[in-house]
N, C-alpha and C positions, 0 to 999 in steps of 0.2 A: 298579268294584270288577274291571272287566278290566284297568285299568291297572294295578292291585297284582299278579294274575297276571302280567302281563307283569314287572313289578318282579321279582319272586320267579324267574321262569325266566331273567332276565337275571342276577340275582346267581348262581342255579346254575350257569349255563355259565361264568361269570367264575370261581367256585370252583373249577370241575372243572378249567378252563385252568391255574389255579394249580397244582392238585393234580399236573395231569400234569406240569408242567414241574418241579416237586419230585420228581417219581417220576424223569423223564427224567436229571435231574442226579445222582440217589441212583443209579441205574444205571450211568452213565458212570464214575462217580467210584468204584463201590465196590472196584474193586481198589486203589484209589490212596490210601484213607481206613485210617490206624491208630490203634486206641484206647489210651488211658493214663490214668493220675491223676495229675494235676498240683496245685500250691499256688496258691493266688489271691496276687499279690505287687502289687497294685494296683488297688483299685475306685475308681470315680467314680461319681456319678448325673447324669441329665440334667436334671432341676430339683435345686431345693436339698435337702438330705439330710431337711430336717425335712418335708418333702412326703411322705407315705406312697404317698396314692392317686394313680394316676396317674404315677407314675415308675418309671423303670427304673434299674438298679445294671447296670454293665459292667466288667467286670474283666479284667487284664492275667494270664497265668497261666505258671508257671513250670514245665518238666516235662523228663524225662529222656529222650533219646532215643539208642539207641546208645553208651549211657556217658556222654554230653556232657549238660548242662545247657541248655536252650532257652527263651528267653521268647518268648512269642507276638507277634508284629507287630500282630494285630489282636486287639480286645478284643471279648469274648463276653457276653451278657445272663445275668445269675445273680439268684437270689433276693434280695429286698431284705434277708433276714437274714444273707447273705453278708459275711465279713470276711477281712482278708487273715491268709493262714496255713491258711484252711479247703482241705480236699481237694476237688477237684473232677474228676469223670470228664470228658475232652475227646476229640474226634477231630482228630487234624491230619492234612496232607497228607502221605505218604511222601515225594515229590518235593521238597516244599518244607517241611521241619519245621516251621518256624517259623510257619506259617500254619495257624491253626486253622478246621475246618469247620463251618460252622453248619447245614448242610441234616440232616434227621432224618425217621426213619420216622414219627415222631408227627406231624408238620406234614403231610406227604403224607396220612396216614389222616385226621386232622382236616378239611383241605381237602375230600377225597371225602366224608366222611360231613355236613359242612356242605352241599356239593352236594344229597346224596340228600335230605337234609332240606328244602331248598328246593325240591326240584321237588315233594316229598310236600305241602307247605305248597300250592304253587302248584295241584295237583290236587286238593286238599280246597277251596279257596278257588273252582276253578271249578265242582266239583260243588255246593258248598251257596251 
């Protein structure tokens, strides 16, 4: 039982470090990230299109920056229901508009909440 407690504590530490990393990147780039709405111009899936479970869809997005149309250099993960032509809220780097930002506040919050949950589970297992 003691090893399970240590496993949860290690997981909590790893999640906390990942959350801190995400938070630091968000703080560092907060003045360089702009938001806009673009349109999906191309989608691809990691596995075969027929595989719906454990599959991911990645999209190239076209959007307007200072009156000119830009197509993203990198692909971002989108819901499996997304198709070409669908609108998508995106964040891009102001200094390099063709690069989409993938960091998000949601990921930071999820990492921290999961770290707290892992610590609470470890404490619960230690007591019982």
